[in-house]
N, C-alpha and C positions, 0 to 999 in steps of 0.2 A: 525137890528131887531132881537129880540130874538123870537124865536118859542117853547112855551112850551106843544104845543098839536098839533097834526094833522090838526085840522082846521086852525091853525096861521100859520102852515107851507105852506098850501095851499095857503092861501090866500098872502102870502107873495111872493109864486111864481108867483101865477097870478099879482100880482103889481110889478113883476119883480123889487123886494129889490136888492140894491147892494151888501149886506153882511146879512147874516141869520144866528143864532145862534141856534143851537137846543140844547137845554138841557134836555127834557124829554127821560128820560132812556130807554123808549121801542122805542122810534123814533130813539134814538144815534145807539140802537143795529141793528135796520133795516136798518139804511144807513151804517154801518160801510164796509159791503162788497160794496158798490158805492165808498166809501173813496180808497177802495183799486183796483177797477176797472180800467182799461186804455182803455178808449172808443172812438172811434172816433167822433170827433163833426158833421160830416158829415152824422150821423147816422137816419135812418127814425123810425117811430113807429115799424113798423114789423121787422127791424133790431133787435131792442132795446128789444123787447119782445121776440124775439128768442133767444138771449144771454142769457137775463136770466132764460129763461124756460129750456135751456139745464141745468142746474144746479140743486142746490139741494134745500131740502124743505125751505131755508132761503130766496132764490130768489124767490121762488112761493109765499112765506108769504111776502116778500115787494111788489110784484106785487097786490096780493090781499089787503092788509092793505093799502097801499098807491095810488094804481091806476096808470094805465099804463100812463095815461098824466104825471102824477107829476114825476114818474119816468125818462120819456122819457127828461120833462123840466130838469131835476136835471141833469141828462145825459150830455144832449146839450147846457145848458146854465149856468152850475155852476162847478166852482173846488170844489171837496169836501175834506174837510182835517178834521183829528181826531185833538182834541185838548186836553188839561189838561187830561193827562191819560186814554184815551179814555173815558172820561165822556161826551164832547161834539163834534159836529160836526158842522163846521164853511164852509157854502156855499158861495162862491166869484164869484159873475158874472164873465165869462169870457169876 
């Protein structure tokens, strides 16, 4: 499924889509740090929030914009990969 907005991304995650391709430039920018993060899959919400809160304004922006539930769902349930010269993010179900 292609997600061209935050609303579509949230719906795709809620629906547990197998593959989600994020093409919205702002969402791609927000998700890039998650593509580079190596975080354990047995992480809980508090640990994920703490790990991201330790960081820069970018990670705080991710949490505020996407929401903790979405960020944790992505980190726990999906492999995040950059594609097409960093212009798309692909979320693949683990």
